[in-house]
N, C-alpha and C positions, 0 to 999 in steps of 0.2 A: 498973311496966308500965301502970298506970292513967293516968298523965300522958301517955304516948305515945298511948294510945287516945283520950284527949280531944283531943289535938292533931290526930290523924288524922281524927276526926269533924268537928272545926271546919274543917279543910282541905277536906273533901269536901262540906260543907253549901253548897247553892246556893239556899237559900230566898229570898234577897233579890236574886238576879241579875236576875230579870225586872223588878223594880221599878226597878233602876238602869238597865236598858235603856230602859224607858219614859220615865224622867226625861231621859236623854240624848237620846232621839229627840224628845221634846216640846221641849226646849231648842233643838235644831237646827231644828225647824220654825218656832218663834217667831223665831229669829235670821234665818232665811231670809225670813220675812215682813217683818221690819224692813228687811232689805237691799233687798227689792223696792220697798217704800214709799220708801226713801231714793233709790233709782235713778230712780223714776218721778216724784219730787216736782217737779223743774224742768219736765218736760213737762206735767204736770197744771196747774201754775201758769200756764204760757204759754197753754195751751188755755183755761183759765178766763178769763184776761184777754181773749183774743180773742173769746170768746163774749160776755163782758160788754160789750165795746166794740161789737160788732155789735148786740146787743139794745138797748143804750143809744141807738143811732142811729135806732131805729125810732120813727116818730111814729104815734100812734094815729089811726085813721080816725074821723071824727065821725059816721059812719053814713050818709054820702051815697052 
C-alpha cells in the first residue's frame, strides 16, 4: 500500500508547475521578439540607407 501512496503523492505534487509555466512563457516572449526583429530588418535597413544618403548629400555651411 505504501507504493501506491507514493505514486499518488507524486502525481498530485505541483511544486514545479509554476517554474515550467514561466520558462515556457519567457521562451515564447523571446521567440516573438526575434520574429519582430526579423520581420522589421529589411525596413530598417532601407530606412537607414535612405537617411545615410540624405545626410551624406548635405554640405556644411562655412558660417556665411
